[in-house]
N, C-alpha and C positions, 0 to 999 in steps of 0.2 A: 678603432684604430686609426690612427692617418698616415699617410704613405708619405715618406718625403718625397725630395725634389729626384733625388736621382734615384728613387724607388719609380716614381712614377715613368721617369725614361725609362728604365730598365722595362715596364709593364708594356709601356708603349712601343719600345722595341722589337719583342716579344711579339706582339701583337702581328705586328706588321711582318714579321717572318713566320708566322701560324699562317698569314694570308696568303705567303708564298708554296706553304707547305699545302696547302688547301688547293691548290690551283695545280699542284700537278698529279700525277695517276701511276697508282702500280708499283713498279720495281722502282720507281723516279724518286717516290718518297723517299725509299729506304737508302736510296745513296744522297740526298738529299740532307738526310737527318746523320748518315755518318759525316758531311761535311761540314753541316755546323758544327760539331762536337770538337771537329780539331781547329776551327776557322773563328769558333767564340767563347768566351770565358765561359764557366763551370755555371755562373749561379746562372747568366741569360738562358742557357740551355739548359738548366732547368726546368725555369718556367715557361719554354716552350715543349717542354717533357711533360710537362704536368697538360698544357691544353691540349697536345697531339693524345695523349692517353683519356681525356676525355672526349674528345670527339671519335676516337674507336671505338669505345664503351664496349669492347670485343665479352668481354665476361659480364656483362651488364651490373658491375660495379656500381656506376656512376646513375641506374634504375631502381636497384633493387638494395645493395649495399652486399660487403660478403663479410661480416665480423669474422672473428679468428676460430670460432666453433663452426662454421658451414665449413661446407664442401665444397672444393674447389671445379673448373667445367672439367679438367682433367681426371681429378674424383667421380666426379659423375660418369664420364660417359666410359670408367673403367666397369663401375656400379651396374653396366647394363649385364654384365656376368651374373649377375643374383638373378634374374628372369627364370622363371618354372621355380627360383627354391620358398620356403612357407617363413614367415613371420610368425608367430602367435597362430590364430585360425586363419588368417592371411597368404593364398597364393598369390605368386605376382604372374602376372599373364605377361606384360608388355611395362616399355617405358613413355612415358607421360610428357617429363620434360624434366627441365632442371630449375628449381625456382630458388628464394631466398635462405630455406633452410633446407636444404637437399634436394636428392633425389625424388623424383613422381613419379610414382607406377601404377595400373591397375593392376587392382587382384581382385578373387573373389573370394568366398570364403570357405574352405573344405569339410567343414565340420558338418554342413546343413542346415544350421540357424538362421543363414540370412542367403537369399539367391540373388539380389541385385549386387552387382562389381561395386567397390571403393576405389577412390582411391589414395595411395597410401602411401604419405612421404615418409622416406628415409632419410637420418641424421645420423654421422658418425661422431661422439660426446665420450671423453675419458669421463668417469664418475669419479674426479678424485677430490673433491670439495666438499667441505662439511657440511651435512644436511642435504647434499645433492641428491640422495636415492630417493629421502623422505618428498623433496620438494617435487620429483616427476612421480608419486603416487598420490599424491591429493590435487596436483594441479588439475591433471584428466577430470577427476571427478567433478570440480568445481565446472569445467567445458561443455562435461556432459548434461547441465544442467541447464544449457544454453536453448532454447527451443523459439524462433522466429521463423520466419515463411522467408525472408531474405537472408538468411545464417547460415549457409551450408554445415549441417549436421555432423557435430563429432560423435564417431562411433567408438573411437575407443585410442588404446593406444599400450606399448610394451619395451620389453627392452629383452637382444636378444645379444650374452657375449659378451657382457658388460659395458658395450660401447655403442652397439646396434642400435639406436632408437628408430620405433614406427609410431607414426597417428595416421590413424583410419576415418577417412572424412565421406561423408556423401559425395560421388561422383558425379558433378556437376556437365552436364551438355552443353555447352554454348561458347559464345565467343567474349573477348576483353570488351567493356564497354566502347570503349571507343572506337575498335574495328568495327561493334555494331552499328552506333548510332552513323558510321560514315558510309555503312555499307548500305545501311536503308534509307539515308539522307533524311534521318529526323529532323524535325521541326523543332523549334528550341522550346518549346509546350510538352514538347514531350521527353527529350533531355531533360527538363528541369523537375520531368513526372519520376524521370527512371531516377534519381539525386534526392528526390524525396523520400524514397522507399530505401536508399543510403543510409541515406540519416538518421530516417526510423528505425534501423537494423543497427546504426552506432549507438544509436542512442541505447536503445536497449541493452545493447553489450556495458555500457558505462555506468547503467542503474544496476548491472549484475558485476562491479569494480572491474572489469577488464576491458585495457586499453590496447585496440588491436597494435601501432605502433607502424604499422604497414601496408596502409592502406593507398594502394595502385590501380592502375589498370588491369591489370593483369590478376588481380585479386577480386574484381570485378569481372561477374561472367554474366552474359545475360542471353536466355537459354530461347530456342525459336520460339516458344510461346510471348517472349518479351518478358520474361519476370528474371530481374536480378538476384545474384547471389553472390553474399561476402562472402570469402574462404578466409582459411589461416584465423579465422577468429582463436585470439587467444595463446595459441602455440607461439609465435614472434615473440610474445612477453615472458611465456614458460622459459623458452631456451633462452634469452637475455637475462632474465631474473639466474638462470642457474651460473649466467657467466659470472653477474656481481652479486647474488643472491645478500649481502649485508646493505649494501643501498642501494635505492630505486631510481637507478639513473636510467637516464635513454641507453639506446646505442652509441655508446662513445665509439669513433674510429671509421661508422658505416659512413657511406658517402651517396645516399640514392638521391633519383630527382626528385621523390616526393616524398622527403625528410622535412622535418621540421629544424627551424634554426637550434633550435635549445637541445634539436638529436646528437645533428655533430659538434655540438660542443659537449655531449657529454651533461647535460642538464637533469633535473628531478621531471620523473613523468609525470605527466597531468594528460587529461583528458583535451586540452589544445591543442595538443599532438597530432590527432587525430582532424580537430577540426581543419587545424592546417593544412594536409593532404586531401581532404573532401575541397580544399578550396583552389589548389591545383588542379584538380580532377576536375573541377566545374571551367575553370579558364580554360583547361583543354577541350572539352565537351563544347562549349560554347561558343569558340572564336576558331579552334582548331589549333592553340598553339602553346604549348607552353609556358608558364609565364616570365621564367627563365629561360634563356640560352644557355648553350654547352658552358661555352667561356663562360660565362658571367657568371653562374655554378661555379668552375674552375677557380676561375679567381679567387673567389669568396671562401672557397676553401682553403687557399692557400694564406688567405692573409687572416683566417677564421674569426670573419664577420658575415653577417647575415647580407643575404643581397635585399635591396629595397622596393618592397612591390608600390608600383605609379597609380592611385587610384583612378578609375576611366582608360585602363590601358586596354583590355578588353574591344570594348566599341573602336577602339582605336586601328586597332589590328585588324577588324573588319574591315573598317572604312577603307583600306588600304590594300584590303587581301588581291593575289593576284586571280586572273582569269580562269586559270586551271584549279586556283585552290576552292575559288566559287562555284565550279560548275557541280562540288563533291554538296552542297548545299540545296537547300528548297528554296531558297530567294534570291535574291541579288545582295550585293556585299552593304548595298545603300541602306536596303530593307533591316539587313540583320543588324547592320551597326545601331540602328534606330532601337530595334528590341534591347539590344544588349543596354543602348545607355540611361542611366538612370539607375534604378533599383538594382540590378542584376552586378551593374559595375560597383553599387557599393556594397554588396552585398559580399562578393568574392573579396575584393580591398578588405572588407573587416575580418574573413578570413585568415587572410596573408599578413596581420599583422605580427609587428618579427618579437615581440612583448607579448606574451600568451595573457594575458591579463588584458587586453585589449581585445580579444577575437570574440569569439560566440560563447558565452559560457558555459552553453549545452549543445549535444548535437538536435536536442528538440527547438532551440531557440531558431537554428539556421534554418530545419524543416517549416518552420513556421513560417519565417522570413520567406522560403520557395513559394508555399501555399497561398500565403498573401498575394505573392505576383502572376502564381498561377490563377487563380482567382479573378484578379482586375483584366484578363487576358483572354476573354473569351475569341472563339474564331468570327472572324469580322465575315459579313455579307456586303460585298458587291451589288452596285444596280444592278450590272450586266449579268447578275446570277454565279458568277466567280466566286467562291470559296477562299477565304485566305488563313491560313493559317500562322498563327508567330513559332 
């Protein structure tokens, strides 16, 4: 969709105002926004408000997405009153957090059949759609058959009171993959190795006809032993299909940072959705930045057009990395850029093609390309005895 000259001028003006907003602190921002709404036309303030909302991202909507059937943050806070209550054979011990599909708790079984605790997702859904209850009985059986070392095990699900649904999963003790890589100052090879394991898990899920639809760093936890686990496999799809069971559409209306363009437009669900998300995560892990900034994403949502990725962007980002950013890496920004230029740049660019048909056809193809790069880059032994790893 082309933008008219007047529309372009409006957005340029909005961007200039948004820069003013970012330079303010605390309560001054509130007063500035109030004055803006009095002094400027509604069509301009609407664009600025959208940019401000994207920058705040206080409820995780831009990153996680909050479809109509999920819990709001306020509702999740209210659900802390469930501590100590029982859902099915599970008794809730403590709150872990709030995710895309509701509140997450630590729970243990009270029937003595399993000693280990679980992560219990709880979501409120009205079951008034045709065949919705049958869908929730059949779906979990399919998820229970998923068994992969890099996928958190599905332990069961149930419903209480007709609206409270719970999903019990393996409790993974770890940190998000991006946090882990930064804290450990992992080399490029180590980060690629982690993503090869993720791609293998995604390939396995796809072979069982399960598209994740919500792959993001917080759904990829790395344990103290260095093993990565993909969370929520199948659950996002199960809930989305409950919302629109007659058409296999992506999560229309969600605005996640790790969503494919066709998800935001309500396109049909394909494995390309997960390939795109893997490309975004690769970009984040390999150069320390998201492929698109908040402003670019916000404007693309408003215009209903996909942000276009520029091939070779990763190595260019690494080359101009600030000194404080480079301090969190294992090498200089110059050497990092050299490592990313070429094959890794091309791999990420292919994942982030706007048209799903132009991306990798399977996660296995992506894994194979990563493996080929990995095998071609061994540890370098320098003449003075120092080993330098990529």
